[in-house]
Every structure is written in structure tokens, then in C-alpha cells.
Phi, psi and omega in degrees: 000338180092172182278116180287347183243042180275005171241184182275001179220163179273125181272339184221129179226124181247129176234144177254123181277131179246030182291343177247309178184166172262131179245027177207162179224143175250142181215140174274174186295338183277354180236078183294143176256121182203202181303137184244145178278101182277354187295342182296332180232014175282117184245348175213133185216114179236121181227112186289353174273350183261113182296340180291347181283336185270142181262111186303319183283350178219087187296342180269008183244136171243146186234141182298142177276351178235156178231153177281134182295337180266009183294146178226141177195108178261006178091133182215150170235113186240121189260015177245017181295334180297334181297326184241331186293341181288341188282339178235014174088005175295325173247128184238162173204169179250123178290123180256111183295339180272005182246092185293336181264006173052056180294328178294319178292318178299320178293321179294321181290321187255338188249011181271141181231134176262118179250118179250110182296140179297138174091347178281108186249020178275153171276126181249136176239138183242147175295130177281156175204183179214147183265346184285338182082006181281338183220159173242159187224067184288133169217128180235144174267119186254126176279132182218145181297334178269003180129135180291156179207164176265129177262114183264118181236033180129344177257176177195172178259148180208145179198154179266149178243000180204144177238120181299141179086359178231176174260016176286115177202121182242013183208139183285149173289322182221156178245152186303313185225018180125194180211163177222128181239131185239138180226144165245113188216165176220116176275130186205099181288349180277351183293327195228152172222029184288148178193144359273137176238173183301326181296333177292322179285321183230080182298335179283357176258001180296140175103359176293122180245352179204143183212144175226141175134202176283136184281347181196168171286174174287111184292347180257031182285340184233167178271109183250116182270350176120139178288339184263012181301130181096351179272179180290157181295339178283352174061047180251165178284115179236180179300321181278352185218091186291166181300325180301319182279313188276000184304323184247020184288149178220163167236120014273181177270164178299322182291348179260358186265149174212155180231163179268138180293137175282326186273315185252103183302131178090348181276135178256136184242127177276159177274337176283169187308136183297135181262008185235158170257142178240126181230130177262124182238152177232356181289113184294336181288335174272331181284320181295129173275183180258011180279148172282178183297109178070014184244108182274356183291349180276348174280142180303134176058027177059033178244155176258112183297151182268358182256230182292156171075023180260014168236144180261174177297338179275325185268345185292127183262002177089353182272154176302146183246135177269121178259125180250119180230154179294147171289136188224166170230157178289125182222354185225111180245024181287164177296119183297337179288337174275332180286318182294131174275184180260017184289141170270179182285118174073016182250110187292335181289350180250029183056072179288190184301153174068016169242148187226087173302156186281355181248202176292166175077029181267010172227145179264171176296337179278323186267344184293126185260005180104185185273052184217167171214159180284150177223163175264134179255122177276339179202166176236167185275099180290341183296330181296337181278336188255345180295131183058022183229025179210110183226123180232154179239138194217145171245120182276169182297336180275004178087004175280153182231144182185203189225165172218135187215139173263129181232174188276136173220032178298148181208165178257131174247097189070241177257007183254132176274130179242117180279161179188169178227157175233138176268119176251133174208154179210144184223154176286181172293160179294155174083008181287325179252116184291158179266144175057034180222133176295127189226143175264118180248131176233129174249124186234126174247121184241131181211184181293147181281137173230143174289161182304319180296318180294332179298337182279340188233338185284147178291167180299142181261173169244156181203201180245130177257121186237142180242122178249138175236118182052046174082359182240137181287125185244336185205139181223141177239118179275156177053047179273134183289140176296134179271126178228110179298148181220160179286170172273153178279069188204163176303143180305321185293339185258009182224018183298125177080004182268304176280176176058055182246157173228137176240138175241123180092004180189180174270250176202158186280338192067224180248025182293338179250015187293140171229140178221186181298127179066043166106197182263122176282108182298339177290345179275348186269147177074021178282169190303319182294317176300312184296327189254346184227358180283089180190171185214166178276140175248113183149201183244146172229126181253330183217146175214125179227141178237122179252129179274049180198163179269095178289140182275180185300319180294321176300316181294322175299317180294323177298315180297318179295321180291325180288320186258358181051042183218172178257131180282126178291142175294138180271121180260136181283096179235176181297329183293326182244023181296323181297317179298314181297322179294320178292333178282356182061028177271116188239133174245122182251123177258131178236000000 
């Protein structure tokens, strides 16, 4: 090229802008770039050519070939899995047309037990299915000389990685500096002609090949009295109760059911919306009551209050205390000096507790509960459980690749709070993922590094979401929110297996297949997760790997080379690939 400095000034100056990212690496001879040991942060590994991935005793289950070093599992037996597991096929039963009261379904709802053997720290994914018969979920394992693969024709795999209220967790909630997910897949619409599938109901959800978050809303968000309400006690199809409605009817109804708490011995939990608030306190001044040792006479009116102060300095064991109080609304704004009576403690002549004179002063300073009263709740806000808790990745028919995410849009209208959600999605240009061709897809989220301790307390970060196709960066999303799975705002016993889910080969069903006591709750249908994520990938997937770290560009190149046993050609900035380079935000500035 010659000497660029053969004059007294520089005629050419090249600078590389890093305002978005670096897509190249420089290395001296002493730092060779070559194969890297990715096993240090590989936490999930599924390879359909490896027979060790399949569970012989459960042919519909695949298990990760790698485990997370931080996984914990001391073994659990959970007897309320039937309440939720029936909705995605984790719990199954056979519909008996000669059984009008659906005893098999009732047994599945109430008599199913989830047994998790101690020490098993693998991530397990199960084939989804549905009991309503409205959809089918085909997935076949295809033997191929180039490697076996799963052919997805409307079905997909799904599994939970954490159970609220236990220490069972085989997948991290957050990663130190991001994550990297790798797929070997082939989109091929000619593979399948199955029908009816979720894509038929929601064609705009077609192409979801990976999903993270809660698999559905809280199915117990509303008060459901039963689809068979008003029918005969025999729960048969009558003129007033058609077969469509009574098909899944049972006795008892959901509104009549209750379960025992696993965590709080003796506590009974209803299936309809919870009427109580639960607060955990550790302040000993609120926990200590005013009673002396074994002396209840210090409590007003010889009663032991159910809220604060019901433990004494003698009985307090030092553990956090759960305070259960009724849900209330403000209903009384009167002057408290008129509300308070002149009663002393325990003196009936002064209008003591449980008496109600017809005028002012019918409550004492001891009995007055504040400007509130108890109310009945017919439903709770299920949207709070799914906001920032549903993230899917999708390849559209035009070959574009991108994401879909539900985020928060709550707002105040006057003095009333109105909850809401917003659907965010973004896609690359068309043609990035070829059709009918085995392709290596990498999704990379890169953000600031945090220590393990900081991950427990620091707020969610933002980072860059990048999509690589066959080792080359094709699409980037700046300021993408960090995904952190969360529990549902519900009793632990009523949400087992619902939050903290991963789907391979599809999105998630939501509650489109939900069954509960006495039929299908129509209020569960058409909710946001169903509308936006009930869909699946059509084509083949042979490999899926999840790394709990932000792999760099060279790592991703090595992954592609290892998968394809080939050398990646260097990308030259020419007119033919200028559009790709522009989308990559790779800028060369000449001065």
C-alpha cells in the first residue's frame, strides 16, 4: 500500500465508531483466539441426537444434558399440582363420555401429586397438550443421517425451573452480565399440515420458537361459580344446560373448594380470589403484645387480636411474623373524636366492645379499626402478574427475526388507578433467516456486570439484545430491559408450575386449555398471554443451548464453526452487504 506518511501530514485517517458496540477483536500473537470452553456458563443443553436427553420412564419429557452450578433441589412432594398442571398437559386424564359428573377430571384436579426427587438439578421440559380437544400439538422426533431433530407441527416443549415457596431452582433468576441462547433450527412450512393448532386461532403468533416467563395468568383471578350453575344436581345435559356447557361439569364447584396451606399449618385457602392481605413484619415493637407472661387480661375485652401485637416478649421466637388482615376500602371519614366512645377497658357501663349504641361514640379507642370496612372481591388484577413477565422470540414467514414483550402501562385517571399492559415487539428486515435451510440462531443479551450479591438487590438493568444468524449479527435492540422472572401474586399452593417457565419450539398457551371445577371458566379465555403468545414454530430444531453469560463475537463465531464444521468467511463491506452492515450499526468514518 505504500507509506501513508510520506508527507508531513496524514492524508488518510480511519476511525471505528463504538457508539453501539464493537463487532471485531484485535489480538497480538501471544493471545491466540481459538476454541473456548463454554462449559463454565452452560446451564441448559438439549441435543435431540443424544439419547441421554430423553427420560425412559416419561417419553414426553426431555432433560438438559448440562446443569447450573447454583441449582438447588432437596426433594419435594406437592399435592396441589392438579389445580394448574392440567392446563398444559403436565397432568392428564381421559374424558369418559359415560361419566356425566367427570370424576376422572375431579380426581386429576384434586388427587394429583408432583414428586420431585432430591438432587435432580436438570431442567426438564414436557410436551404440552390440552384436554379440551379444541387443538392438537404434534411434535415428532425425526432420525436423520446429519443428526436427529424434533419436528414441530403445532406442539412444543415447556417446563418450570423454579417453584415459589421452595428452594427448588435449576435456572438462575438473573445472570451477572447477560445471557446467550443458541439454536440450530430449520423453518419449513411444508413439513406440516396439522390442524387445528394454536397458529390457526392466532396466525400473528406463528413462529415463536422460544419463550421465557409465566406460562399463563393466575386462573383463580376471578370468582367462578361454575359453568353448570342452574343445571340439575346430577350434572347432566338438559334443555337448560347444553352439552357444550355441561361437558366438563363437576360437583363440587370451584367456589366451594378450599385447600390446606403448605407453609402455614392450619390455614385454609379458598380457590376464589383471596380476601386477605398478608404482611411479613420483623419489628419486635409491633410483634410484642401488651399482655404479661401468660396473662390475657391485658388484651382489650379479654380477646387476643389477630393483627399486630399478638406475641409477647416471652412467646416471640425471633422469626418474621405473617400478619393476615382483611382487604378493606376507605368508607368512613367521620371525625374520630365523635366515633370514639367514652368506654373504658372492660367496663360495660361505658359501652364496651361488641355493643353498638345508636348514636355517636359506638366504638372505643380499643375497638376502633380505622376509616375502613371489609369488602368482598370478585376478582384480582391478573395483569400485574404478567407485566414484564412474558418474553417471546419469533421468526416470521418473511424471514425476519425479533422479540415480543409485555410491559407496564398503568396510569391514574383522576383518583382511580387503571392497570394496563403494552405489547412491545421489534423485528429485523425480511429475509434474515432463510427458509428450508438449517440455520444457527444466537440471541445475546449484554448488560453491565453485577456480582452475585448485587443481583439479589439491584434493580433491573437495560442492555443490548442482539440476534446472530449463522455467526453474523443481523439485528440489534438498544436499551432492552433485563428479563427477571417473577412469581404470581397468589398463594404458593395455587401457582405451582405456572411462573418461571421456558418454552422450546413455541410460545405458551395461556389459559386457552384451562379446566377447573365445574367446567371452563369463560373469563379465563382470551387473556393477554393467550392473545399474544399462543403460537408455535413450524419446522425442525436439533439443538438448544442456554449460556448464563454474555458470549462475545468470537465465541459466537466458534459456536457456529463447531455446529457447521466450517470456517466462517470474513464479511467484507461491499455494496452487496451494505444493508446488513448498516443494520448492524457498524460504522466506518473516513477523515
